C-alpha positions in Angstrom: 18.3 -31.8 59.0 18.2 -35.5 58.5 20.8 -36.1 61.2 18.7 -34.0 63.7 15.7 -36.2 62.9 17.6 -39.4 63.5 19.0 -38.1 66.8 15.5 -37.1 67.9 14.2 -40.6 67.1 17.1 -42.2 69.0 16.9 -39.8 72.0 13.2 -40.4 72.6 13.1 -44.0 71.5 10.3 -43.5 69.0 9.2 -46.9 67.8 6.4 -48.1 65.4 5.5 -48.5 61.8 5.7 -44.7 61.3 9.5 -44.8 61.4 9.9 -45.4 57.7 8.0 -46.4 54.6 7.4 -50.1 53.7 10.1 -50.1 51.0 12.7 -49.1 53.6 11.9 -51.8 56.1 13.6 -55.1 56.9 11.8 -58.0 58.5 14.0 -59.7 61.1 12.7 -63.1 62.1 15.6 -64.0 64.4 17.1 -61.2 66.5 18.1 -60.5 70.0 18.3 -57.3 72.1 21.7 -56.3 73.4 22.4 -54.7 76.8 22.5 -51.3 75.2 19.0 -51.8 73.7 20.2 -52.5 70.1 18.9 -55.3 68.0 21.4 -57.9 66.7 20.5 -60.2 63.8 21.8 -63.7 63.3 24.1 -62.3 60.6 25.7 -60.1 63.2 24.1 -56.8 61.9 23.3 -54.3 64.6 20.2 -52.0 64.4 20.4 -49.0 66.8 17.8 -48.4 69.5 14.9 -46.4 68.1 15.3 -47.7 64.5 13.3 -50.9 65.0 10.1 -52.3 66.7 8.6 -55.6 67.5 5.5 -56.8 65.7 2.6 -58.7 67.3 4.6 -62.0 67.0 8.2 -62.8 67.6 9.6 -60.9 64.6 11.1 -57.4 64.5 10.9 -54.6 61.8 13.9 -52.4 61.3 14.6 -49.1 59.4 18.3 -49.4 58.5 18.4 -46.3 56.3 17.7 -44.0 59.3 21.4 -44.2 60.3 23.4 -44.4 57.1 23.7 -45.1 53.4 21.7 -48.1 52.4 21.8 -51.0 49.9 19.0 -53.3 49.2 19.7 -57.1 49.4 17.7 -59.2 46.9 15.0 -61.5 48.1 15.7 -65.1 49.1 14.1 -66.7 46.1 16.2 -64.7 43.7 19.4 -65.4 45.8 18.6 -69.1 45.7 18.2 -69.0 41.9 21.5 -67.2 41.4 23.3 -69.6 43.7 22.0 -72.6 41.8 22.5 -71.1 38.4 26.1 -69.8 38.8 27.2 -72.3 41.6 28.1 -69.4 44.0 27.5 -68.7 47.7 25.7 -65.8 49.2 27.7 -64.0 51.9 27.0 -60.8 53.7 30.5 -60.7 55.1 32.0 -60.4 51.6 33.9 -57.3 50.4 32.6 -55.0 47.7 34.4 -52.3 45.6 33.0 -48.8 46.1 33.9 -45.5 44.4 34.3 -42.1 46.0 33.6 -38.7 44.5 37.3 -38.2 43.6 37.1 -41.2 41.3 39.1 -43.5 43.6 38.0 -47.0 44.6 38.4 -49.1 47.7 37.3 -52.4 49.1 34.9 -52.4 52.0 33.0 -55.1 54.0 29.5 -54.8 52.7 27.6 -55.1 56.0 30.1 -52.7 57.8 30.0 -49.8 55.2 26.3 -50.0 54.2 23.0 -50.3 56.1 21.3 -53.3 54.5 17.6 -53.5 53.7 17.0 -57.2 53.2 14.5 -59.2 51.1 14.0 -56.5 48.5 10.9 -57.0 46.5 11.6 -56.7 42.7 8.6 -57.2 40.5 10.8 -58.0 37.5 14.6 -58.3 38.4 16.9 -57.9 35.4 20.5 -59.1 35.8 23.3 -56.7 34.9 25.8 -58.4 32.7 28.7 -55.9 31.9 30.8 -58.7 30.4 28.1 -59.2 27.7 26.3 -55.9 27.4 28.4 -52.7 27.3 25.6 -50.5 28.6 25.6 -52.6 31.8 29.0 -51.4 32.9 28.6 -49.9 36.4 30.1 -48.8 39.7 28.6 -48.7 43.2 29.3 -45.3 44.8 30.1 -44.8 48.5 26.6 -43.4 49.1 24.9 -46.6 47.6 24.1 -45.1 44.2 24.5 -47.2 41.1 26.6 -45.4 38.5 26.5 -46.6 34.9 29.8 -45.7 33.2 29.2 -46.3 29.5 30.1 -43.2 27.4 27.0 -43.4 25.2 24.5 -43.0 28.0 23.0 -39.5 28.6 23.3 -37.9 32.0 19.7 -38.7 33.0 20.4 -42.4 32.8 23.8 -42.6 34.4 22.7 -42.8 38.1 20.2 -45.1 39.7 18.8 -44.7 43.2 19.5 -47.6 45.6 15.8 -48.4 45.8 15.9 -49.3 42.1 18.3 -52.2 42.3 19.3 -54.9 44.7 22.6 -56.7 45.5 23.6 -60.3 46.0 27.0 -60.4 47.7 29.0 -63.5 46.9 32.1 -65.4 48.2 35.2 -64.6 46.2 33.3 -62.9 43.4 32.0 -59.5 42.6 28.4 -59.0 43.8 25.5 -59.7 41.4 23.5 -56.6 40.7 19.9 -56.8 39.5 17.8 -53.8 38.4 14.2 -53.7 39.5 11.9 -53.2 36.5 8.2 -52.7 36.8 6.6 -54.8 34.1 3.4 -52.8 34.5 5.2 -49.8 33.1 5.4 -51.3 29.6 4.6 -48.5 27.2 1.1 -48.4 25.8 2.5 -48.6 22.2 3.4 -52.2 22.7 -0.2 -53.0 23.1 -1.7 -50.4 20.8 0.4 -50.9 17.6 0.8 -54.7 17.6 -2.6 -55.5 16.1 -2.0 -53.0 13.3 1.4 -54.5 12.5 -0.2 -57.9 12.3 -3.1 -56.6 10.1 -0.6 -54.9 7.8 1.3 -58.1 7.4 -1.9 -60.0 6.5 -2.9 -57.5 3.9 0.6 -57.4 2.4 0.4 -61.2 2.1 -3.0 -60.8 0.3 -1.4 -58.3 -2.0 1.3 -60.8 -3.0 -1.3 -63.6 -3.5 -3.4 -61.3 -5.6 -0.6 -60.5 -8.0 0.2 -64.2 -8.4 -3.3 -64.7 -9.9 -3.4 -61.9 -12.5 -2.9 -62.7 -16.2 0.5 -63.7 -17.6 1.0 -60.3 -19.3 0.4 -58.4 -16.0 2.7 -60.7 -14.1 5.5 -59.9 -16.5 5.1 -56.2 -16.1 8.0 -54.5 -14.3 5.5 -52.2 -12.6 3.6 -55.1 -11.0 6.8 -57.0 -10.1 8.0 -53.8 -8.3 4.7 -53.7 -6.3 5.3 -57.4 -5.3 8.9 -56.9 -4.3 8.1 -53.9 -2.2 5.2 -55.7 -0.6 7.4 -58.7 0.2 10.0 -56.4 1.8 7.4 -54.6 4.0 5.8 -58.0 4.9 9.1 -59.1 6.5 9.4 -55.7 8.3 5.9 -56.0 9.8 6.6 -59.6 10.9 9.7 -58.5 12.7 8.0 -55.5 14.3 5.1 -57.7 15.4 7.4 -60.2 17.1 9.3 -57.4 18.8 6.2 -55.7 20.1 4.5 -58.9 21.2 7.4 -59.6 23.5 7.0 -56.2 25.0 10.6 -55.2 24.3 12.0 -57.7 26.7 14.1 -59.8 24.3 17.4 -61.6 24.5 20.2 -59.5 23.1 20.9 -61.8 20.1 17.2 -61.8 19.2 16.9 -58.0 19.5 20.0 -57.4 17.3 18.9 -60.0 14.7 15.4 -58.7 14.2 16.8 -55.1 14.0 19.2 -56.2 11.2 16.4 -57.8 9.3 14.1 -54.8 9.8 16.8 -52.4 8.7 17.6 -54.3 5.5 14.0 -54.9 4.3 12.8 -51.5 5.3 15.6 -49.9 3.3 14.9 -52.3 0.4 11.2 -51.2 0.3 12.3 -47.6 -0.3 14.7 -48.6 -3.0 11.8 -50.5 -4.8 9.8 -47.3 -4.6 12.6 -45.6 -6.3 12.6 -48.2 -9.0 8.9 -47.6 -9.6 9.7 -43.8 -9.9 12.5 -44.4 -12.4 10.3 -46.7 -14.4 7.5 -44.1 -14.5 9.9 -41.5 -15.7 11.3 -43.6 -18.5 7.7 -44.6 -19.5 6.7 -41.0 -20.2 10.0 -39.7 -21.6 8.8 -40.2 -25.2 6.0 -41.5 -27.2 8.1 -44.5 -28.3 9.9 -45.9 -25.3 13.6 -46.3 -26.1 15.0 -47.3 -22.6 13.6 -50.1 -20.6 14.6 -51.4 -17.2 15.1 -55.1 -17.0 13.7 -56.9 -13.9 17.1 -58.4 -13.1 18.7 -54.9 -13.3 16.0 -53.6 -10.9 16.6 -56.5 -8.5 20.4 -56.0 -8.4 19.8 -52.3 -7.6 16.9 -52.6 -5.1 18.1 -55.7 -3.3 21.9 -55.3 -3.8 22.4 -51.7 -2.7 20.6 -52.1 0.6 22.7 -55.3 1.1 25.8 -53.1 0.9 24.4 -50.6 3.4 23.4 -53.5 5.7 26.8 -55.1 5.6 28.5 -51.7 6.4 26.1 -51.0 9.3 26.5 -54.5 10.8 30.3 -54.3 10.6 30.3 -50.9 12.2 27.9 -52.2 14.9 30.1 -55.2 15.7 33.6 -53.8 15.3 33.4 -50.1 16.3 32.6 -48.0 19.4 32.0 -44.3 19.8 29.6 -41.8 18.3 29.5 -43.5 14.9 28.8 -47.0 16.1 25.1 -48.0 15.6 25.0 -49.7 19.0 22.0 -51.8 18.0 20.3 -53.3 21.1 22.3 -51.3 23.6 19.4 -49.1 24.7 16.6 -50.3 22.4 16.1 -52.6 19.4 17.2 -49.9 16.9 19.9 -47.3 16.5 21.1 -45.7 19.8 21.4 -42.1 18.7 20.3 -39.4 16.3 23.6 -39.1 14.4 23.9 -42.9 13.7 20.3 -43.2 12.6 20.8 -40.2 10.3 24.0 -41.6 8.9 23.0 -45.2 8.3 19.3 -44.9 7.6 17.5 -41.6 7.6 20.1 -39.9 5.4 19.7 -42.6 2.7 15.9 -42.4 2.8 16.1 -38.6 2.5 18.3 -38.9 -0.7 15.9 -41.4 -2.2 12.8 -39.3 -1.5 14.4 -36.1 -2.9 15.3 -38.1 -6.1 11.7 -39.4 -6.3 10.2 -35.9 -6.0 12.5 -34.6 -8.8 11.6 -37.6 -11.0 7.9 -37.3 -10.3 7.9 -33.6 -11.2 9.7 -34.3 -14.5 7.3 -37.2 -15.2 4.3 -35.0 -14.7 5.6 -32.3 -17.0 6.5 -34.9 -19.6 3.0 -36.4 -19.4 1.5 -32.9 -20.0 3.7 -32.4 -23.0 2.9 -35.8 -24.5 -0.8 -35.2 -24.2 -0.5 -31.8 -26.0 1.6 -33.3 -28.7 -0.7 -36.3 -29.2 -3.7 -34.0 -29.8 -1.9 -32.2 -32.6 -0.3 -35.3 -34.3 -3.0 -37.9 -34.1 -6.0 -37.2 -36.3 -7.9 -40.5 -36.8 -10.5 -41.7 -34.4 -8.8 -45.1 -34.0 -5.6 -43.4 -33.1 -7.3 -41.1 -30.7 -9.0 -44.1 -29.1 -5.8 -46.0 -28.9 -3.9 -43.0 -27.5 -6.7 -42.3 -25.1 -6.5 -45.8 -23.7 -2.7 -45.7 -23.3 -2.8 -42.3 -21.8 -5.4 -43.4 -19.3 -3.4 -46.4 -18.3 -0.2 -44.3 -17.9 -2.2 -41.8 -15.9 -3.5 -44.5 -13.7 0.1 -45.7 -13.1 1.3 -42.2 -12.3 -1.6 -41.8 -9.9 -0.8 -45.1 -8.2 2.9 -44.0 -7.9 1.8 -40.7 -6.4 -0.3 -42.5 -3.8 2.5 -44.9 -3.0 5.0 -42.0 -2.7 2.7 -40.2 -0.3 2.2 -43.4 1.7 5.9 -44.2 2.0 7.3 -40.7 2.0 5.0 -38.4 3.9 4.2 -41.0 6.6 7.8 -41.7 7.1 8.6 -38.0 7.4 5.9 -37.8 10.1 7.5 -40.7 11.9 10.9 -39.0 11.9 9.4 -35.7 13.1 7.7 -37.6 16.0 11.0 -39.2 16.9 13.0 -36.0 16.8 10.4 -33.8 18.5 10.1 -36.2 21.5 7.3 -35.4 23.8 4.6 -37.8 25.1 3.8 -40.8 22.9 0.2 -39.9 23.0 0.9 -36.9 20.7 1.9 -39.2 17.9 -0.6 -42.1 18.2 -2.5 -41.1 15.1 0.5 -40.8 12.7 2.1 -43.9 14.2 -1.1 -45.9 13.7 -1.3 -44.7 10.1 2.3 -45.9 9.6 1.3 -49.2 11.2 -1.5 -49.5 8.7 0.7 -49.0 5.7 0.2 -52.6 4.5 -3.6 -52.1 4.5 -3.3 -49.0 2.4 -1.0 -50.6 -0.1 -3.5 -53.4 -0.5 -6.2 -50.8 -1.1 -4.2 -48.8 -3.7 -2.6 -51.8 -5.5 -5.3 -54.5 -5.3 -8.8 -53.3 -4.3 -8.8 -50.1 -6.4 -7.5 -52.0 -9.5 -10.4 -53.9 -11.1 -8.4 -56.6 -12.9 -6.3 -57.5 -9.8 -9.4 -57.4 -7.5 -11.3 -59.7 -9.9 -8.4 -62.1 -10.1 -8.1 -62.3 -6.3 -11.9 -62.7 -5.7 -12.1 -65.3 -8.5 -9.4 -67.4 -7.0 -10.8 -67.1 -3.5 -14.2 -68.2 -4.8 -12.6 -71.1 -6.7 -10.7 -72.2 -3.6 -13.9 -72.0 -1.5 -15.7 -74.3 -3.9 -13.0 -76.7 -5.1 -12.3 -78.5 -1.7 -16.0 -79.5 -1.5 -16.0 -80.9 -5.0 -12.7 -82.7 -4.5 -14.0 -84.2 -1.3 -17.2 -85.4 -3.0 -15.4 -86.9 -6.0 -11.7 -87.4 -5.6 -11.3 -89.6 -8.6 -12.9 -87.0 -10.9 -10.6 -84.3 -9.5 -7.5 -86.4 -10.1 -8.4 -87.4 -13.7 -9.5 -83.9 -14.7 -6.3 -82.3 -16.0 -8.1 -78.9 -16.2 -8.5 -78.5 -12.4 -5.2 -77.4 -11.0 -4.8 -77.2 -7.2 -4.4 -73.7 -5.9 -1.0 -74.3 -4.5 0.4 -75.2 -7.9 -1.2 -72.0 -9.4 0.4 -69.9 -6.7 3.8 -71.5 -7.1 3.6 -70.9 -10.9 2.8 -67.3 -10.4 5.7 -66.8 -8.0 8.1 -68.5 -10.5 7.0 -66.1 -13.2 7.8 -63.2 -11.0 
């Protein structure tokens, strides 16, 4: 049908802008008509009669794709940049390797085999670098289609229409291929989630500051140290996510891979610290007199060390292996490149931790009920009842806080996995994703604002910081001589050291 249309155009000499769409046109500033009525360009390319027209000036417009398979030649500015950067020379007479349907290749002269649409307009050209990025491995087929050959790519991403890339043929070198990316198509999530990531990072920082200002006894509590370590891990996660999303996903390969490694380790560590909190809760309620106690250094070795082992294994697998079990970080996105690898290196570990937390939480709740029943029968004096009531209320508060943290870290994470596995439009999951993005704000609410002692310590220090600079500016000598007025930075450092 297409051949009949072309013959009709050629037979009746139809000319004008209706011959082809703008994207299929080439502007020819210097051309001459042959005796047969064809148009010959200064590069020696012939455009058949009926496939071009003359504009109001001295230039011509041609529709090369009407008579054969097309390739788009990149625009002159991009060609000039490539020539200067790589010290190469643009040449339309160069040869190019093409592949046929029977998987055989041959060398052809570019301008003889393909019809060339020159001065392609790419809003955001991205250079393919198969020597650096495995996913950029490609072939040009005989019909002009770009075929990506990497085994990990799904079928829908293996072929690219000639309109979606452009070619820069070079002397004595393989052609440079650039893929045309429309920057305007950056997903909405890069704009929607970033403010929430930054907000979470700020509130996590406030959480750390608040726990630096509580009393010495509270600072030494394993429970509070666990909150601080988990908040610190999530703070680094949200910083990495903020940077990645602020750049819109267009990052250098090394940057993408590095931030993913950091995100992976610290996100994993945050779940291990939640597990430490759960184990600590269980041991607290196991008996009236606590016989087993976790040391902070033991918790640190576990919650920082085990994720380190997982991270080293994942990084080695990413750098040294290929195939279905390779994480392939940064190959398609700044995260794992497949469901199986994400399940193996990340999701599977989190599922095991969450199941363990559910079991320990259930056992802790049962033990708390038993202890309350036993205490009513054993303790008779009013003082004992008062003391027991205070301890029970404190333990109940800790259990309630853990339950909130478990829901926050566990349930929201499960929703995130479901949204990723279920696919579908991003808009379906905006609400759950935003809640995940606000995790730092919720942690601040649960661990700081809803705890009176921690909230008072934070507000007191903020008030002191607000007033002290004014006093120090008015009377610097008095501030220096008064040993009781300690600068806020020293107080913060002291609190961190005690942690």
